[in-house]
TIPALUM-495596 format. One record per residue: residue in one letter; y negated, z negated, x of N, C-alpha, C in turn. Coordinates in steps of 0.1 Angstrom, whole numbers, plus 5000, padded with zeros to 4 digits. Last residue first. Example, Ala and Ser with C-alpha at 12.3 -4.5 7.8 and 13.67 -1.06 7.14 Angstrom:
2
s502249295128501149295137500049215129 a505749225132504549225123503349225132 
//
This chain:
440
x254881926233253681976240252881856246 x256981826219257281866233255981906241 x256281806193256381686201256481716216 x256582066184255181996184255181876193 x259282116187258282196195256982126195 x260181936168260581926182259681996191 x259082036145258681906149258981886164 x260382286142258882286144258482146149 x262982186139262682286150261182276153 x262882036116263181976129262782056141 x262782216095261482146100261682086113 x265382276091264482376096263282316102 x266282036081266882086093265982196099 x264681996057264481906069265081966082 x264782096033264382186044264182116057 x265281906014266282016016265982106027 x262981756014264181706021265281806023 x260081956020261081886011262281856018 x257781866047258581956039259481886029 x254981876070255981806061256681906053 x252781816096253781906090254681826082 x251181596104250581706097251581796090 x252181366115251181436123250681566116 x252681036103252781176100251681256108 x253480776126252680836116252880986115 x254680656147255580696136254780766125 x253380586171253080516158253980546147 x254680746191254280606193254080526180 x255280996181256380926188255980776190 x254481106149253981066162254980976169 x256481336131255981206133255481186147 x256881566104256781546118256081416121 x258981476075257681506081257781496097 x260381506042260481476057259281526063 x261081366009260381456019260781416033 x261881185991262481315990261781415999 x261580906012261780955998262481095998 x261181036043260580926034260780986020 x262181086076262381116062261780996054 x260981246107261281126099261381166084 x261181376139261281406125261681286117 x261081266164259981366160259981396145 x261580916164262081046165261081146159 x259680666181259980736168260480876171 x261480506208260280556202260680636189 x263780446220263280346211261880376205 x265080636234264280546242263680436233 x266380806216267180716224266380626233 x264280766186264980846197265680756206 x264880656152264280636166264980736176 x264080656119264880716129264180716143 x264380416093263480486103264380536114 x264580306059265180356072264080416080 x264980036036264180136043264780176055 x266379826026266579956019265680066025 x266379596040265279606031265379746024 x268279566060268579506047267479516037 x265979586086267479586082267579506069 x263479596096263679646082265079646078 x263379506122262679426112262979466098 x264479696139265079566139264479476128 x262679906134264079926130264779786129 x260479816148260379836133261879836128 x261479826175260979706169260979716153 x261980106177263080006179262679876172 x259380196175260380236165261480136165 x258080096198257580056185258680086174 x258580156224259580076217259180036203 x257180316243256480196236257480106229 x257080496273257880436262257180316256 x255780586295255280636283256080576271 x257280466316255780446315255280486302 x259980466323259580406310258080396308 x260680556347260880646336260280596323 x260080346363259280466365259580566354 x261980156354260580136352259780266353 x264880296338264180266350262680256347 x265780146306265380256314264780206328 x268580016287267379996295267080126303 x269480156255269780126269268580116278 x269480036225268580116234268780076248 x270979856212271179996208270380086217 x270179596218271279656226271479806223 x267279466223267979546213268979636220 x266879136235266979276238267779346227 x264578906220265978946223266079096225 x262178836211262278866226263678896230 x261778816185262178686192262278706207 x261279076177260178976177260478846184 x263279256201262879226187261679126188 x262779506227263079366222262679356208 x263779746251263179716239263679576234 x263179756287264079756276263279716263 x263279846322262479816310263379836298 x263979756356264479796343263379756332 x263679646381263479786380263779846366 x262379346370262879416381262679566380 x261779396336262179296346262779366357 x259779446307260379496319260679386329 x259679526272259679436283260279496295 x258179636242258779676255258579566265 x256879496222258179566219258879606232 x255679176232255479326231256779386229 x255978876215256478966225256079106222 x252878706206254178756204254678846215 x250178646210251178556216252678596213 x248378826202248578706193249678616198 x248379026220247178936220247278816210 x251679016235250579086228249478976226 x253178976267252778926254251679006248 x255878996288254679076284254379036270 x256978716308257178806297255778876294 x257178696343256678646331256878756320 x260078686363258878756358258478696345 x262078626392261578576380260278656376 x262778716417263478776406262978726392 x262078406432262378546434263278596422 x260078196410261078216421261478366421 x256678296401257978246398258878266410 x253378186410254478276412255778216408 x251377996410251778046397252978146398 x250877866433250077986430250478056417 x252777666434251377626432250477746428 x255577826415254977756427253477726424 x257277756384256477836393255877756405 x258577626365259277646377258477726387 x256777616344257177486349257977506363 x256577876335255477826345255877696351 x258377906316258677966329257777906340 x256977776295258277726300258577776314 x254977966291254677826295255877756301 x256478186283255778186296255378046301 x257178096258258178116268257578126282 x254678076246255477956248256577976258 x253978346245253178256253253978126256 x256078426228255978486242255078396250 x255778296203256978276212256778326226 x253878186184253478246197254578236207 x254878056163254078176160253678246173 x256077836172256977946169256178076166 x253477736194254577706185255377836182 x250077626203251377686206252477646196 x247577626176248277566187249677636190 x245477906168246477806165247177746177 x242077916177243377976178244477866176 x239477816176240277806164241677866165 x237677836196238777746198239677726186 x235678016187236678056198237877966199 x234277846170234977966165236078016174 x233177666187234177626177234977736172 x231377836200232477766208233577726199 x229677906179230478006186231577946194 x228577656173229377726163230277836169 x227077616196228077516192229077576182 x225277826196226377816207227477726202 x223377776177224477866174225577856184 x221677606191222477546180223577646177 x220677786209221377666214222177606203 x219377986194220578016201221377896205 x216977986180218077896176219377916182 x215378176190214878036191215977936187 x216578416182216778366196216278226198 x218278376151217078416159217178356172 x221778456147220678366146219478426154 x225178506133223978546141222778456138 x228478576129227478466129226378506139 x230078806132229378786120228378676120 x230878866157231978826147231378786134 x229779146175229479026167230578996158 x231679256204231079276191230779146184 x233179216226231779176227230979206214 x235879256228235079366225233579346228 x237079006235237579126241236579246239 x235678796223235878786237236378916243 x233078856200234478866202234678866217 x230278626197230878756201232378746203 x227478526178228878496183229578626186 x224178606189225278616180226578566186 x220578636187221778596194222878586184 x217578836189218678766182219778726192 x215679006200215278876195216278796188 x217979156221216579166216216179026212 x220778976221220379116220218979116213 x223178766236221778786232221478936231 x226178586228225478696234224078706228 x228678356232227378376226226678486234 x231078356246231178336232229878366225 x231278626270230978486267230878476251 x233978856274232578826269232478686265 x235678816306235578846292234178816287 x235778716331235278856330235378906316 x236378456332237478546333237078696332 x233978316329234578316342235778406344 x232178546307232678416311233378426324 x229078736307230578726308230978576311 x226578886289226978766295228478746295 x224379166297225579116290226078986297 x221579376294222279256299223479216290 x219679656305220579596295221279476302 x218379806325217579716316218379656305 x219779936343219380016331218679926321 x220779796364219679876367219179956355 x224079786354223179736364222079836366 x226179866338224779866332223679806342 x228579846350228179976346226679976342 x229279576353229179666365228579796362 x229479496326228379446335228179526347 x231779626318230579676313229379626322 x233679476334233579626336232179676330 x233279226323232979246337232779396340 x234179266297232779236299232379266314 x236879316301236079426295234579396298 x238879146311237879196320236979306314 x240978996300240879146297239879216306 x243278736300242078796306242078946304 x245578616292244778666281243378726287 x246678546317247478606307246678676296 x245778416340245178536336245778616324 x247078206352245978176343245378296336 x248978336367249478256356248378216346 x247478446387248178536378248578456365 x244278306393245678306395246378386384 x241478536393242178426388243678426392 x238178656396239478656401240178526397 x235178776396236178756386237578766392 x233278836415233078716408234178676398 x234079086427234378956434234278836425 x235779336414234479266411234679116416 x237279586434237379446428235979396426 x237379926425236879826434236779686427 x237980126407239080036411238679936421 x235880256397236480316409237680236414 x234980096376235680226373236380286385 x235879766388234979866382235679996380 x238079496379237679606388236679696381 x239179156381238479256374238079366384 x242479026388241079036391240479156383 x245078806397244578906388243078906390 x247578706422246178716417245978826407 x249878716436249678596427248278606420 x250179056437250778926442250478816432 x247779176416248479206428248979066434 x246279336387246979216393247779266406 x243379426369244479456378245079326384 x241379516342242079406348243279466357 x240479766333239479676339240179556346 x242480046345242179946335241279836341 x241280346360241680206362241480116349 x242280656343241280566350241880426352 x243880806327244180806341243180716349 x243580776300242980896306243180896321 x244880546294245480666289244780786295 x244580336324244380366310244980506306 x246880176347245980286343245780296328 x247379946372247479966357246380066353 x249180036402247979996395248080026380 x252279906414251480016409250179956402 x252779716443252679726429251879846425 x254779566470253979676464253879676449 x256479366477255079336477254179446471 x258879586489258579456486257079426487 x258079936479258579836489258179696485 x258580026444257780026457258479926466 x260880216425260380086429259680096443 x262080456419260680446416260080316420 x264680486427264480436414262980416410 x264380576453264880676443264680626429 x261280406463262680436464263080536453 x257980516473258880446465260380496467 x255980656486256780556494257780476486 x254880806467255480876478256380786487 x253680646449254980686446255680756457 x251080616459251980506461253480556459 x250080866449250180836463251180736466 x250180806422250980926427251080906442 x248380606420249780576418250680686423 x246080746425246480646434247880616433 x245980906402246080976415246580866425 x245680716382246880796382247080856396 x243080626391244280536390245580616391 x241380846388241580776401242880696402 x240581066373241881006371242280926383 x237281106360238181086372239481016368 x235381126341236581206339237681176350 x233280976349233880946336235281006335 x232481126372233080986373233780946360 x231281346360232481366368233281226370 x229081226348230081286340231381306347 x227681136371228181046361229281096353 x227081386382227881286390228481186381 x225581516363226881566366227781466373 x223081406363223981366352225481406356 x221781536383222181396385223181346375 x221581786371222381776383222781626386 x220081746348221481776346222281756359 x217381696344218181596351219681616351 x216381896328215881886342216681786350 x217481856303218081956312217581956326 x217881496298217181626296217681726306 x221181366288219981366297219181496293 x223881126279223081256278221781246286 x226780996270225880996281225181136281 x228481036248227380946247226380946258 x230281236249230881106251229780996250 x230181516228229481426237230181296237 x233081736226231981646220231381556230 x235181866236233881916240232781836234 x237781786231236981836220235681896224 x238881746258239681806247238781866236 x236981626274237681746279238481816268 x233781536263235181506262235981636266 x230881556284231781606273233181556274 x227581456289228981446293229881476281 x224881696285225681576281226981576287 x221481816283222881826288223581686285 x218881996265219581876269220981906276 x217782196252216982146263217682016269 x220782346243219282356241218582306254 x223182206260222882246247221382236245 x225782196285224382216282224182256267 x228181956298227782076290226282076287 x230481846321229081846318228781976310 x233281876324232781746321231281736317 x234482156306233982096318233281966315 x237282166284235882156286235482086299 x239982366297239482256290237982246292 x240982556314240582606301240182486292 x241382466339242482456330242182516316 x238982476352239982576356241182576347 x236582426325237182396338238282496341 x233882586308235282546308235682516323 x230982576289231482576302232882516303 x229482806266230282686268230882686282 x226782946247227582936259228382806259 x225683196224226083056227226883056239 x225383456216224183386222224483236225 x227483586208226783516197225683436203 x228983716227228083796219227283726209 x231783496224231183606231230283696222 x233083306211231583306209230983416218 x235783316215235383336202233883356201 x236383236241236783376237236183416223 x235482976240234783076249235083216245 x237482856225236082866220235282976227 x239682886243239682946230238282966224 x238682726264238982866266239082946253 x238682476251237382536256237582686258 x241382426246240382436235239082506239 x243382386265242782516263241882536252 x244882176275244782196261244282326257 x246882006299245982126297246082146281 x248581816308247481766300246481886297 x250581976321250981876311249781836302 x250382166340249682196328249982086317 x251882166363250482126364249782116351 x254282266356254282126360252882076362 x253682536352254082446340253882306344 x250782666368252182626368252482526357 x248382836347248782726356250282716357 x245483016338246983016340247382906350 x242883156329243383026327244883026327 x241983416330241383316340242083186340 x243183566309243683576323243183466332 x244383476280243083476286243283456301 x246783666261246483566273245083586278 x246683676226246583746239246183646250 x246683566202247883536211247783596224 x244483586187245583696185246783666193 x242883386196243483376183244583476180 x243883366231242883376221243583366207 x245383126253245383246246244283246235 x246282996286245382996274245483126267 x249482896299248282976299247582966286 x252082806321251382786309249982856310 x255182906337253782906336253282866322 x257882956340257282856348255782836346 x258483056307258983046320258382926328 x255482996290256583086291257183076305 x253182846267253982836279255182936279 x249882816255251182866253251882856267 x247182676238247982676250249382726247 x246082706212245382766224246182766236 x248582826189247882716195247282766208 x248183086165248583046178247882926183 x248682996130247983066141248583016154 x249782846110250482966114249783046125 x248482606105248182716095248882846099 x249182436125249682406111249382516101 x250082646153249382536146249782526132 x252882726174251982756163251282636158 x254082856203253582736197252582766187 x256783086203255383056205255082926198 x260083046218259183066206257783026210 x261483216245260783096240259983136228 x264083336267263183346255262683216251 x265783266287264483316291263483326279 x268683366269268083296281266783356285 x267883406234268583446246267983376258 x267083126213266883256218267683286230 x268682936186268282946201268183096205 x269482906161268082936163267682956177 x272182886157271482766158269982786160 x273083156158273083086145272282956145 x270583306181271983276177271883196164 x267983556177268483426180269883406175 x266683786170267583786182268183656185 x265083716150266083816147267083826158 x263083546160264283486154265383586151 x260983716166261883666177263183616172 x259883736141260383856148261383816158 x259083476137260083536128260683656134 x257183456156258383376158259483426148 x255183626144255783656157257083586160 x254583476122255183616120255883656133 x253483246133254683236124255383376124 x251283376145252283306153253583286145 x249683496124250283576135251383506143 x248683466097249783376103250483446114 x246883656092246483526089247483426095 x247983906097247083856107246683706104 x251283886081250083956086249183866095 x252383686053252583786064251283836069 x251783536031252483476042252683566054 x250583696012249683616020250383546031 x252883816001251983896009251083816018 x253983605986254683655998253783736007 x251383375978252183485975252883535988 x250983035970250783135980251783255976 x251382825953250882945947250683065957 x252182615968253182685961252682815955 x250682596000250582575986251582665979 x252982546028251882606022251782576007 x255382446036254182376041252882436036 x257382596026257482456024256182386027 x256882856035256682826021256582676018 x257782826061256382856059256082816044 x260582796057259782686062258282706060 x261283046047261382936038260682806044 x260983196070259983216059260083106049 x262983176088261883076089260883096078 
//
């Protein structure tokens, strides 16, 4: 493995600098590798340590059925140990920091997983903290109000949607499908409820707890481009002296007011699109904002997914529901097909025209939650252009990619370089590191 270390460090590094306390994790894995078979596999029960890009131990390590937090030397921090199946989103950054600041007069509060507790104190203030980085999420208070702030911080962290889907899954069949009429909730990446939810023939906006916001409900077929971001914000700012104006879909109204100004707003983000005016001229500005919103191109070949759904809608009932077995296509915000489509109990990758990519076998819906199909889509678009991309069997980016005379570890969703790279002659060795990095 020493040749791999050399590939990712500056060429002027000396052999002496590659060994010892500066790279304890690489060194430890080199020791373990003495007992590995020709393919690099350790004897049954053996595992390599997870190393960061500089050769140090990653804060979270796993062995056998357990995952645990470690300090910089790789020593286990006893308070933070979990069953492997519980530790999927455990990062241990807080536990690592806690182990490093002992005796320095600084404090940090960790949760039972070794991640940052949702509420942290700094000086005379307290703030809601990101569980991975410990940085403020923006909600802060004076230290005398920390107890009240804790409730808000805990709510920010809640994985209510993921938990609710776990409950629903108890009644699902072996393929993950719920009984007729049952639907999983749409969750964001942190496990909270997405602002828009759909059930049966209706789509509606919800607050952070998943409770329906009664003013915003639409037939499913009308709700294709409904995002509900404004309705969600509106539900969160009640009583704090801030106002926002939403349209009938729960999206941002085309014209917003802030202080003594008004501006044309993006329907999804509420951010200014550039046109602004003094509040006395808002009525005139509204006309411009309406025109700006209506500039979306007419349906046609540029919007194949929207067009296909319009065709399907001709056979829908009065409530917009398609005949049994029929499903609308999943479209992106510009009216194109999303790379992943699902129908019934199956999800599959498609090209820009919506045609299924036969190289990637369909997956059960419950298996396909994390699949994006972005690599499969790119692969379908670059044929004949002299460029290559390597996808895994689900249609996501393989953990190791090649470009020119180099290879690198890649993010499975975006295909972007995650930090480790090497010369093409060392790609086989790099694959081991990339596979370990992507497995975490």
